[in-house]
N, C-alpha and C positions, 0 to 999 in steps of 0.2 A: 548130566548135561550132555546131550547127544550132539550138540553143536561142535564140540571138540573133535569127535570122530568124523563128522561131516567135513570140517575144515581140513583135517589131515587127508582124507580121501580126495577132496577137491584139489588140494595141492599136488597130490600124486598124479591126478588126471592132467592138471595143467603142465606139470613137468614133462609128461610123456608127449606133449604137443609143442614143447619149446625147442628152438634150435640149440645146438651145443653152445655152452658158455654165455648164453643170453641171461639177462637180468629181468626179473618180473617187475613190472611197474604197476599193473592193475589187472583185475579180473572182474568181469561183470556176470552176475548170475540172476536167474529168475527162479524164485522159490515160492511156490503156492502155499497158502495157509494150511493146507491139508498136512503138510510136513511138520507143523508145530515148531518151526524154527523161530526163536526169539532173536530179532535183529541185533540187539545190543550184545547178547551172549555170543552170537555168531561173529560179530566184529571183534570181540575180546579173543575168541578162539583163533580167529584168523591172524590177528596181530601176534599171538603167541607162536603159531606154527611158522609164519613167514619170518619172524625174528630169529627163531631157531635155525632156519635155513640160511640166514644172512641177508634177507631182503626186507628189512624193517620198513622200508618206504612203500612196499607193495600195498596198494589199496584194494579193498573189496567193495564193489558197488552192487547193492542188492535191490532188485526189482521184485516187489510183492504184488502180484495181480490179485484182484478180488475173487471171492467165490463166484461161480457162475452156475446156475441151475437151469434145466430145461424141463418143462412139463411134457410127458409123453402123450397126454390127452389133447391139449390145445396147442402144443409146440411153443408156448411162450417161454422166452429166456429172460432171466432177471438176475440181479446181484442181491442175494438175500443177506440179512443180518446174521443169521445162523444157518448151519448146514441142513437143519431139519425143517426149514420154513416151508409151508404149504403154498401151493399155487392159488391164485385168486379164483380160478375156475372150480376149486374145491377138490381137485385130484390129490390123493394122499401121498403119492410117490413121485418126487421129482428126481431127475437124473443129474449127477454132477458132470458138467461139461467144461469146467475150468476151475483152477485152484489147486490142482494136484501135480502141477508141473515142477520139475527141478532140472533146470538147463544151465549149462555153462554157455553163455552167450558170446563172450569174447575175452581175449587176453591181449594185453599190451606188453611188449617186451622191448628191451634195449639191447642191441648187439654190441659186443666188444669192439673197440676202435679198429682192430685189424680186419674184422668181418663187415663193419658198417659200410665201407666203401663198396663191397661186393654185393651186399644185399640191402634192400630197403627195410625200414622199420616194419615189424611183423604184427599182424593181428590174426587171431585164429578163433574158430568157434568149435563147439562140441556139445555133447549131451552127457549129463551125469545120470 
């Protein structure tokens, strides 16, 4: 199950972008179907790694965009049922233009009371 290693790496990335002593509340990611991530397995892995870190309340919000292909012959773009679907013009090789992304879109953190008065609640973005 590669979701566990992804969750661990994702948490490492998130921690590198958090202010000192902050608590993670939520992370939002966009994971295209090309990565083969099973959402339920990813949620299980996420709950495991954040619980070990002491943040069992931290939520993972997963956005899964659809496949997106483009025909190099007629330039048509469509969302196929399978990655090897042919274009209606008959061209045999469509180009993948969406569905392979893996992005950390945002994180929501809570600052400790002594820092909260000095800094507003934080949100950050990044790429994984």
